[in-house]
N, C-alpha and C positions, 0 to 999 in steps of 0.2 A: 150416499152423498158425502163428499169430503167435508170434514169438520173444519170450522174456521181456525185460522192460525191463532192458537190460544195456549200452546205449550211453550213456555219460555225455556231458554237454555238453562242448564244447571246453575243453581244459585247457592251461594254460601255467605255466611257472615252478615255483613251490613246489608247486602242486597236481599238476603232472605228476610231480614227484619223489616225492610221496606215493603216487600211483597206481603208479608203477614199483616202489616199495618194497613195497607190498602184494602186487603180483604176484610179486615176487621171493621174498617169504616164503611165499606160497601154493605156488609151485613147489618150494621147499625142503621143505615139508611133504609134498607128494606124492611127491617123489623119495626121501624118507627112509622111505617106506612108512607115513606117518602120515595116511592118508586120513580115518580116523575122527576125528582131531583137527582136521580142517579145518572148523571152524565159524567163523561171522562174528566171534564174540567172541574165540576163540583167535587168529584171524588178526589182529584188531585189536591184541591184546596183543603178538604177535610183531613186528608192524610199528611198534609204538609210537604208535598212533593210537586214536581213539575208535571204538567199534563203529558209531556213527552215520556216521563218515567212510567206513567200508567199505561201508555200505548206500547212501550217497549215490553212491559211485563205481560200484557194481555192481548195486544193486537187490535182489539175492537171492543165495543160494548158487549156484543154477543160473546166474544171470547172471554170477557170478564165474567159474564153470567154463567157460562158453562163451567168455568174453573171454580167459581164459588160452589156450585153444586157438587162437582167432582171432589173437591177438597173436603167439603162437609161430609160427603158420603164416606170418604176414606177415614175420617176421624170419628164417624158415628159407630158406637159399639154395636148398634143394630146390624151392621154389616156382617159381623161374625155370626150373629144369630140367624140372619138370612141364609148364610152358607150352611149352618147346622140344620136349619129347617129343610133345605133342599136335600140334604144328606140323610134325612130321617130314614130308618130301615124300611118302613112301610111307605110305598109310593103315594097312597091316598093321604096318609098323615103328612107326607111332605107337601102335598098340594094345599092342604088346610093350613099347615104351619106357615108356609110361604105367604099365603093370603093374609094371615093375621099379622105377620111381621111387616109386610109392605104397608098395610094399613097404618101401622104405627110410624113407619118411616115417613109416609106422606105428611103425617102430622108434624114431623120435625122440620121438613124442608118445603112445606107448601108455599110460603111467601115467594121464594125464588122460583119454584116451579111455575107458579101462576104468572110471575113476571116474565119468565122466559117464553111461555106460551103466548102471552099477549104480544110480546115483541115479534114472535114468529109469524104473526098474522100479516105483517107489513114489511118485514125485514128478512131478506134472503139468508143473511149470515145467521140471524137468530133462528131461522127455521132449520138451518143445518145443525145448529147447536141443540135445538129441541129434538131433532131426529137422532142425534147422538145419544141423548138421554133415553129416548124410546128404544133404541137398540140395546141399551143397558138393561132395560126392563125385559125386552124380548129374550135376552140371554138367560134370565131367570126362568121365564115361563117355558122356554124350550126344554130346559133341563127337567122340570117336573113332568111335563107332558111326555117327554121321551121315556121317563120311568113308568108312567101309566101304560104307555103302549107296550113296553117291554114286558111288563107284568100281565099284559092282556086284560086289563081292566078298563081301558078307555072305552067310553060309551059308543054304541053303534052309530054310524053316520059321520064320525069324526076321523080325520087323519091327523098326523102330528102337526102339519102346517096350519090347518084350519083351527085346531084346538089351541095351539100356541097363540095364534093371532087373536082369537076370541078372548082367551084368558088375559092377554096383555091389555086388551081394550077394557075389560071389566076392572082390572087393577090399575088403570091409568090414574095418576094423581088428581086429575081434574074431576073424576068421579067423587073422590073424597071431598074436594072443595064444594061441589054441588050439594052433597048430602049432609056433610058435617058442618061446614061453614055456612052454606046457603040455607039448608032446610032445618038445621039445628039438631040433627041426629046426634045422639050420644056416641062417643068413640066405641064403647063396648058393643052397642047395638050395631054399628056399622061393621065391625069386625065379625060379629056373629052371623049377621045376614049374608055378608059376602062369602064367608066360609061355607055356609049352607048352600048358597046358590052355585058356587063353582063345583062343589062336590056333586050336587044333584044333576048338574048339566053334563059334566065330563066323566063321571064314573058310572060304569055298568054295575048295578047292584048285584045282579045274578053272578057275574064273573067275579065280583069282589067277594061274595059269599063263598064261591067255590075255591078261590085262592086262599081264603082263611081256613077252609076245611082241609086243604092240602098241606097247610103249614102246621096243623095240629096233629 
């Protein structure tokens, strides 16, 4: 599905500063629990700009939401750690490391992820934005599943597509919200249980043992 018009033209100088101020105010509203107040008009007022300026920069409320996530993703040091996790020499270790890193990432961005999902239930543009974020998640899971398959340690009954889809569903940020925010799980408990589950389900222990024997 096509992502909503949310990528502005290249900006420099004063325009970049305006864009940064708008995003800063938007995040402040989200983090203060004022999601319902996050309208284009209210955001323009908070940032000291016209509503037209906000629309020019982000196109729509959904466009604003997806850009907030993308830009925070890009600035998050965990991004490099996710890449390192995926590149771990052992494919099973890559699976576990990715699971742990994403669990921490969701802790960082869950207010906006929750807001985007809620908007996606009734707004087509927000739904496209949410699907853009889920495609980003699938890009991660596809890489680790591919490595499991190439190493011939993917558990029987799974192919790359099914395994990648299942893994993305387990690592969805909404699962973090339900268990950590909703049920009060400790962050380290969530990471530990998720890492154990994905390994138990997707890795063939016999093939894994044989692969280890071949490497020694």
